[in-house]
C-alpha positions as CSV (number, residue, x, y, z in Angstrom):
1,M,0.0,0.0,0.0
2,R,2.7,2.5,1.0
3,M,4.8,1.6,-2.0
4,W,1.9,2.5,-4.3
5,L,1.6,5.9,-2.5
6,L,5.3,6.5,-3.0
7,L,5.1,5.5,-6.7
8,I,2.1,7.9,-7.3
9,L,3.9,10.7,-5.5
10,L,7.0,10.1,-7.6
11,V,5.0,10.2,-10.8
12,C,3.3,13.5,-9.7
13,V,6.7,15.1,-8.7
14,S,8.4,14.0,-11.9
15,G,5.4,15.3,-14.0
16,A,5.6,18.7,-12.2
17,L,9.3,18.8,-12.8
18,Y,8.9,18.0,-16.5
19,L,6.4,20.8,-16.9
20,G,8.5,23.2,-14.8
21,F,11.9,22.6,-16.5
22,G,13.2,21.8,-19.9
23,S,13.7,18.2,-20.9
24,H,17.5,18.4,-20.3
25,E,17.1,19.7,-16.7
26,Y,14.3,17.2,-16.2
27,S,16.5,14.2,-16.9
28,E,19.2,15.6,-14.6
29,R,16.6,16.3,-11.9
30,S,14.9,12.9,-12.2
31,S,18.2,11.0,-11.9
32,E,19.0,13.1,-8.8
33,I,15.6,12.2,-7.3
34,V,16.1,8.5,-8.1
35,S,19.5,8.4,-6.5
36,Q,18.0,10.1,-3.4
37,L,15.2,7.6,-3.2
38,E,17.7,4.7,-3.5
39,N,19.6,6.1,-0.5
40,L,16.5,5.9,1.7
């Protein structure tokens, strides 16, 4: 259950980042977020 919430949150955040930044910055930002999530 909690994993689904995290997944949905990640999709929403990545979507917002994609709209807020250019595609180049988006890929950098998303890889940053992924590495932070892996550290948790």
